[in-house]
N, C-alpha and C positions, 0 to 999 in steps of 0.2 A: 911768428906768423899769426896774422889776424884770424880770429875765429869767424865762422859764418855769421854769427850774430853781430860781431864788430863790423864786419863788412856791410851788413844790412844797415846798421846804424849810420855808417859813413855814407852809403849810397843814398839814404833818405834824408841826410843832414839831421838825423836824430829825431825826425818828426813824422807824424801820420795824422790823418783826419778821420773822424767818425761822427755818427749822429747820436746826440745826447738829449735825453728828455729833461727839460728844465722846469716844466709845470704840468701837473697831473691834469689830463684832459683827453677826451675822445677825439679832439681835433688834432690829428697828428702834425699837420703843418704848423699850427700855432704853438703846439706844446714842445716842439723839438728845434734844434739847431745844429749846424755842422761846426764842430770845434776842432781846433788843431791841438794835439797833445804831444808831449815829449815821450820818446821811448825810454824805458828804464835803463839805468847804466849797465845792469847785468840781467841775464835771463835765468830764471829759476830752473833748478835741475831737471824737473819733470814736465817742463812746459815747452810748447811748440809755438813758433811764430808762422802764421799763414798769411800770404799775400792774396787777398780775396779777388776773384774775377767776376763772380756772379752772386747776386743776393736774391733770396726768395721772399716774395711778398705774400703775407697771410692776412686774412680778415681780422685775426685776433691780435695783430700788431698794435691796434689801438686799445685793446684791452690791457696790454702791458703798460702803455703810456698813460692809461687812466688808473693804474694801480690795482686793477682787478685780479691779475694773476698773483701778484705778490704785494699784499697790502702793507707789508713792512718796508718796502722799497720807498726811499725818500729821494726826490730829485736833488742833484742831477744824477742820472744813471744812463748807461748806454742802452741802445735799442737794437731790436732785430733778433730773429730766431734761426735763420738759415743762411748759409753761405757755402760756396765751393771755391777752392783756390789751390795754390801750390805752397808746399812747405818751403819757408825761406831760411829757418834756423831752428835748431833743436837744443834743448838743454842737455847737460852732461849725462843724465840718467835716463833719457828717453830711449826706449828699446824698440818701439813699434814703427817709428817713422824716421825717414832721413830726408835731407834736402832734395827738393825736386819731386817728391811724392805728390800726387793728386789726392786731395782730401776734401771731406765735407764736414760741416759742422751743423748740427741740427738741435734745436731746443737748448742752446747755450746762449744766454742773453748777451747781447753786444755784437751780433753778427753784422750789423750795418756799419762796417768799418773798412778802411783800406787795408789795415793790418789787424789780425786777430791773434791775441796772445792767450793761449788756452792750455789747460792741462791735457796731456795726451789722451786721457780717457774721454775727453769731449769730442774727439775726432774719429772718423772712419775713413779708411782708404777707399777710393773710388777709381774706376777704370781710367777716367780722363777728366781734365778740368773743362767741363762742359755744362751748359745750361740745362741740358736734358737730364742731368743727375738730380737737380733740385726737386722736381715733382715726386721723385721716389722717396724723399725723406719724410717730412711731416705729412704731406698730402697722401702719398701712397700707403704709408704705414698706418695713418689714421683710419683710412678705409678698410685696410686688411685686418687690422687688429679689432676694430670696432665690429665689423660684420661677423667675424669668426668667433672672437672670444667673448663679446658682450651680446651680440645679436643672435648668437647660436644659429647662424644662417645654414640652412640645409639645401637640398635640391628639390626642384619641382614647386617652389614657392613663388608667390607674387611679391615682388620687391619694389617699393617706391623710393626714388632718390630725388630729393629736392635740390635745386641749384646744381642740376646734374652736369652742366657743361663747365662748371668751375674746376679749379685745380684739384680739389678732393672728390667732388661728385663724379668726375669722369672715371676715376679709379673704382668708385663704388659700382658704377654701371658695368664696367668691364669685368670686375671680380664676381659680381652677381651673375652675369651671363655665363662666365666660365664655370661657375658652380651649377649650371643647369637650371636657372630660374627665369621666369618672366619678369621683365624689367620695365617699369614706368619711370620716365624722367621728366621733371619740370624745368622750364627755361623761360627766357624772356624775349627771344627773337627767332625768326625763321632760320637765320644763319646758324644759331646755336642748335636749333632743332635738327638741321641737316647734319651737323657734326655728330649729334647724339645718335642719329640713325646710322651713321657710318661706323659707330662703335658697337652697334648691335642692339640699341634700345628698341624694345618691342612697341612701345607707345610713348610718343612725346607729347607733352601738354604745354603749349605756349600759354602761360597764365595771363598774358596780355590780351589774348584773343579768345580764350576758353576759360570756363569756370571749372577750376580743379575739383571742387567738391562734387559738382554735377557729373563730370566725366567719370570720377571714381565710383560714384553711386550707381550710375547707369551701366557702365561697361564692366565693372568688377563688383557685381552685387554680393559676392561671397566675402568681399573685403580684402584688405591687404595684409599679408602675413608679417612683413618686415618693412619698416620705414627707416631710411637713413636721412635724417632731417637736420638741416643746418640753417634754416631761414628764420623760423619762428612766425609769429603773427597769424595771418589768415591761412598760410600754408600748413602751419602746425595744427590748426583747428580742423582743416580739411582732412589731413592725415589721420588725426585722432578719431574723428567722426566716422572714418571708413576703415578702421582696424578690424580685421577678422577675429573671430574667437581665438584666444591664445596668441594674438598678434603681439609683436614687440615694436616699440617705437624708440629708436635711438636718437637721443638729442646730442648732436655733434656740436651745435652752436645755435646762435639766434642772430644772424647777421643783420636782419632787418631792424634790430633795435640797438646795435652797437654804437652807432654814431650819435644818436639822440638819447641813449641811456635807457630807453623804454624796456629793453630786455631784462633789466635789473629791477624793474618796479613791478608791483602787483598790478596785473591788468585783468580785470574781471572778464573781459571779452575772450581771453585765452582759454576759458573753460569750454568753449564751443557753443554751437547754436542751441536754442531752446532753453537756455538757462540751466541746463543740467551740469552739476559740478563735475570737475575733472575726475575726482575720486569715484563718483557714481558711474561715469562712463567706463572706467577701467574695471571696476567691480563687476559690472553687468556682463563683461566679456572675458573676464579672467585675463585681461590684457595688461601689458606693463609698459611703462616709460622708463628707459634706462639712460642715465647720463653717461657721457664718455669724455675722459680727459686723458690724452695720450701719455702724459708723464707718469700716470699711475700704473701703467702697463709696460714699464721699461724691461721687465724680465722676459716679455714676449717679443721684443723688437728683433733680436737676432734671427729668430725663426722666420718672421714675416719678411725681414729684409732679404733673406736668402730666397724665400718664395717669390718675391717681386722681381728680384734680379734674374731668377731662372725663367720666369714668364716673359720678361723683357727680352732676354737673350734668345728665347725661342720665337720671338715675334708675335707673342700673344697679347702684349700690352702696348698701348700707345701712351708714352709719357705725357704728351699733350702740353707743350710749351706755347703760350700765346706768342704770336710773331711780332707784336707791337714792340718797337725798339725803345727802351728806356736806358739812358746812359748817365752814369755818374751818381754820386751820393745825393745830389739835389733832386734827382729824378725819382727817388723813393716815394716822396710825397705825391708826385704826379701818378705814379703807379698805383698807390693806394686809392687816390681819387678815381682812377679808371676802374678799379675793382668794385668800389661802392657805387659807381655809376653803371655797374653791370655790363661793361663793355668787353670784358675779357672772355676768351674761349680757351680754357686751360689755365695753366700756371703762369702768373705774371713774374717776370724776372728782370732785374736791373743789372746791367753789365758795368764793370769798372774797367778803367784803362789797364793795359798790360803793366807789369812791374817796371819801375823806373830803371833805366840803365845806369851802371856805375859811372861816376864822374871820370873824365879822362885823366890818366896819370901824366904828370909833367915829365918832359924829357930834358935832361940837363945836357 
């Protein structure tokens, strides 16, 4: 009797497709291609094969193709951090999963693939094979862990969230509100502003029509206690210059400079207005800038995953999937373009076709 894996190999004619980086670059479309690969003859004992249905898009996808996250990685290598799918086959020693389980993969490189072959430790069981699961993974846990564990978020504080309508920012807004804080969110359109108000944002700043620095200085003269900052550039400076005494500025990313590499270069302007050095600004307020990288907080993930799931089940969190349809591996680059064009409201997701049906058996 054929095993599940043998049946899978036969059903797919021994092949699957995935996105591979062939040249280090911040231009995802130019640095990657879709390749067809052969399935291995046998499945290793502790490994699971997942047929992916939904892929999560992250701004940092281009940091991986540029070699920023893992400088030792040399092309060609597979891309992508997040996916949700169904278990299609399991190795002989796999205990946690069985065929048919709905599972998610987060922060295991190579997720942009029709099939994902991964050690069982790299997967988590989820309620259903649904796009709504994806925002809870990297985005939701980044916001939850960063605010609580690194930002020391309390109650009754003033919290500023930049790129607040994005996949991660929307979680930061909601979690800060649930903790009993005043929340300010920045965004780039009135449509996004309306969405943020629906999430409970107390003050929305459309930076295309308002000056963020001026709004913060005039409306929040005591300063901002906690900043969840993922943009960089002028928004970073505005947040820094308006930190309250003992304020904390969480650097989650610097998306404004990812595509042209400026986030990785020395930029004298990032020190803020008036020429005052960054160190002097922080010293004068006993304030701090704290960097955050989710993979360095893996020990905290189970607690925060449970917290997010509980809030979602209670109807207190909106996972926020962007409704724009992106379908097929080729659409991953399109989705990334949409993200950097700031067109999304919530998490961008690419869907893949349902699993292939088995070939018909011949009747003699």
